[in-house]
N, C-alpha and C positions, 0 to 999 in steps of 0.2 A: 146607250148600253143598258141591258136588262139588270134587274136587281140581283139576280143570281151571279151574273158575270162580275158585277162590282164586288160582291162578297168574296168570290174566288180570288179576284185581283188583290184585294186588301189582305186576305189571308196569306197569299203567296208572298206579298211584299213584307208582311210581318215576319213570316218564316225566314225570308231572305235577310232581313235586317237582324233578326235574332242570330242567324248563322254568322253573319258578318261580325256582330258584336261578340259572339263566342270566340271567333277566330282572333279578334283583337285582344280579348281577355286572355286567351291562351298564350298569345305572343308576348303580352305584357308580363304574364307570370313567368314565362321562360326567360325573359330578359332579366327579371329580378333574381331568379334562381342562378342564372349565369353570372350575374354581378356578385352574388354572395359566394358562389364557388370560386370565382377569381380572387376575391378578397381573402378567402380562406387559404387558397394556394399561395398567395403572396405572403400571408402571415406565416404559413408553414416554411416557406423559403427563408424569410427573415429569421424565423425562429431557428431554422437549421443553421444559418450563417452565424447567429449569435452563439448557438450551442457549439459550433465548430470552433469559433474564436475562443470560447471559454475552455474548450478541450485543449486547444493549442497553448493557451496561457497556463493551464494546469500542467501540461506536458513540460513547459519551460521551467515552471516552479519545481517540478519533480526532478528535472535534470540538475537544477541548482542545488536542491537538497541532496541529491546523490553525490554531487561533487564536493559539498562541504560537510556532509554528515559522515561519521565513521561507518565503514562497511560492516555488515553482519558476518560473523564467522560462526559456523556450526561446529559444535564438538561432536564426538562420536556418539554421545547419548542423546543427540537431537536438540539439546539446549542451545539457544543462540545468545551470543554475547557480542558486543561491539568490540572493535580492535582496541579502543581506548580502555574499555573495561577489562579486556584481556591483559593489556599491558599493566594496568593497575594491579590486577590479580597476581601477575607474574612478579611484579616488584615487591608485593607484600610477601610472596613466598620466598624470595631470595633473602638470605641472611644479610643483615647490615654489617659491613666490615668497617670497624672503627680504624681511623688512621693511627698507625703505630709510630711513635716518635723513635727515630733511629737512636740506638744507644751509642754513646761515645766510645769508639773503639780505641784500643791501644795501638799506636802506630810506631813502627821502627823503620828507620832508613839505614841500610847498610851502605857504607862508603869505603872505597878503596883508593889509596893514594899511590903515586910514584910509578904508574904504568905509562905506556904499555911495556910489558916485560914478558919474559918466558913463562910467567905464571898467569897471564891474562886469560888465555884460552881455557885453562883449567878452572879458574874462578867462574868464568861465564858458563862453562859446562855444568858445574855444581848448581849454579843458580837456575839453569834450565831444568835440571833434574828435579829440583825442589819447586819449580813452578813460580819463581819469584824474580824480581829485578833489583838492581842496585845502581848506585851513582859512582862513577869513576872520575877521579881527578888526575888528569894526565900531565906529564911534563913535556914541554914543547921540543926540547932537544932529543927526546927519545921517539919522536913520531916517525922520523925517516927510517924506512925499512920495516916499520911496524904498522903501516897503513891498513893492511888487511885485518890485523887483529883489532884495530880501532873500529873498522867497519863492521866486523862480526859482532863485537860487543854492542855497538849501536843498533844493528839490525835485530839483535836478540831482544831489544826493548829496554836496554839500559840507557841512562843519561850520561853523556860525556861532558864533564866539567873541566875547568882549567886549574893548573897548579904551578904556573909560571914557566918560563923558558929554561931557567938554569937551576932553580931550587938552591940558589947560592945566597946564604944569609947576608954575607958582606955586601954583595952587589945590591940586594933588594932593600936592606935596612940601614946600613951604616951611615949613609948620607943624611938620614933623618927626613929626606924628602920623598914624596910619592912618585916623583918623575920616572925613575928607572923601574919601579914596581909596576906602574900602570903601562909603561912602554912594553915591558915584557909580556904582560897579559894581553895587550892589544895585538902584539905580534903573534902570539900563540892562537888567539882567537881567529885570526885570518888563516893560519895554517890548518886548523881544524875545519874551518869553513871550506877550504880547498879540498879536503878529504871527504867530509860528510855532507857539505852543502848547506850548513846552517852555522850561525855564530852563537856559541854558548855564552850565556850571561853569568852563569854561576861559577864563582872562583873559590878556591881555598888557599889562604896564605900559607906558604911553607913554614913549618914549625908553629903554626897558629898565629892569630892576629895579636895576641897579648904577649908582651907589653909594647911591641914595636908600633902598632897601628893605633893612632888616637888623634883627636882633634882634627886639624886640617887634613891629615892623611885620610881619615874616614870621609871627610867632605869630598875630597878629590876622587875617591873610589866611587862614591855615589854619583858624582857629577859625570863620571865616565860611563855610567849606565850599567855598572856591574852589581851583582848581588854576591854576598860573601857568607860562606858557611864556615863555622868552626865545628864543634861537636859537643855532645852531652856525655858521651861515654868514650873513654880512651882504653882500647883493648890492650894496649902496651905490647902489641905483637912486635913492634920495633925493638923492644927491650928483651923480651923472652925468646931469644933465638934458640930454636931446637926444643922449646918447651911448650908445646901446644896446650897441655892441660892447664898450665898457669894462665894462659890467655883466656881460656874458658872460665876459670875462676874469677878473673878480673871482670869479665862481662857479667857474670852472675852477681858479683859484689856491687856493681855500679848501676845496673838496670833497675829503676824503680819509678820512673815517670810514665805518664800516658803517651808522651811523644819523645822518642829517643833517636839521636843521630850518633851512630857508632863509628868511631875512627878505626880503620884497619889499613893494612898496606899489602902490596903484592909481594908476599914472602912465602917461603916454603912451609913454615909453621902455620901460617894463616890458611893456606890451602888445606893442610892436614886437619885443622880443627874446625874449619868452616861448617861442614855438615852438622857437627854437634852444636855449634852456636845457633844455627838456624832451627834445629829441632828444639833446643831449649827455649828459644824465644817464642816459637809456635805453641809450645805447651804452656807458656805463661800467658797466652791469649793475645799475642801481638800479631797485627796484620803488617805485612811487608809492603813498603811504598817506595816508589822511585821519584826522584825530583821532577817536577813539572813546572815550567815558568809561570803558567797561569794559575798555579796553586801554591805559590811561593809562601814559605813560612820563614820567619826571621830566626836564625840560629847563629849568633855571634857573641863573643865575650863582652863586647861593648854595649850589647843590647840596643843596638841602633836599628830602629824599625825600617829605616830606609834601605838597609842592606839585608 
């Protein structure tokens, strides 16, 4: 081979080798670039996932905060306050009301003995007109034929108490024993129960408990489950027949306590003066009460708290 041909071959080979080398270099550079780009993309994906997780966590925290934090409320002028702050503001603006101790009222119980009678309905009507109630002590032997009067008195809000079957002093007291007394009241209690559907426990002894009822007699009444009322004011309407003004005078003369139980009877003079008695007591500051078993007060001459 001539010298020129050798030189051409060598130059061609060098060029070819350079070209091959260049190709490999370009390929290597491309591989590195691809690797870097792939790593960057993976990093971005990981970063995006972390960012997404953080966002989710932030969202959960926000939800919890929204659930536990007071809501914002906007006033008309655009100022925002929380509900708690708004409630505190409203509380401050409301006047503080101090508890007022109830003053001790003067109480009066009107009581009517010896019914039912032809005057029962008139007395009940007066009480209704005045908007008050009273306590009636009825006699067992007078119940028959007067059942409706008893029902009307009861249905009007009055209490029906017991005043024995016979109202006979000899039968009730002469033996000195409580046996006949209690037997009469127990019998009457059942009669009233048959008419009204309940057994009254409050009794009034005919002519009052003094001086007949004492010692074991009191024990027996208490053991029988009865409560017994006498009175603090005797209107003496049983004495002043046809003299209603004298009855009013007696009431005025005797009424002076914070709690009064006034004895009256179903009589014509009582019916006549009753509105005046009620007006007088009202003007004296008394509130009218009716007997209630769950609010029992003791009013008997023996001052026995059991009764």
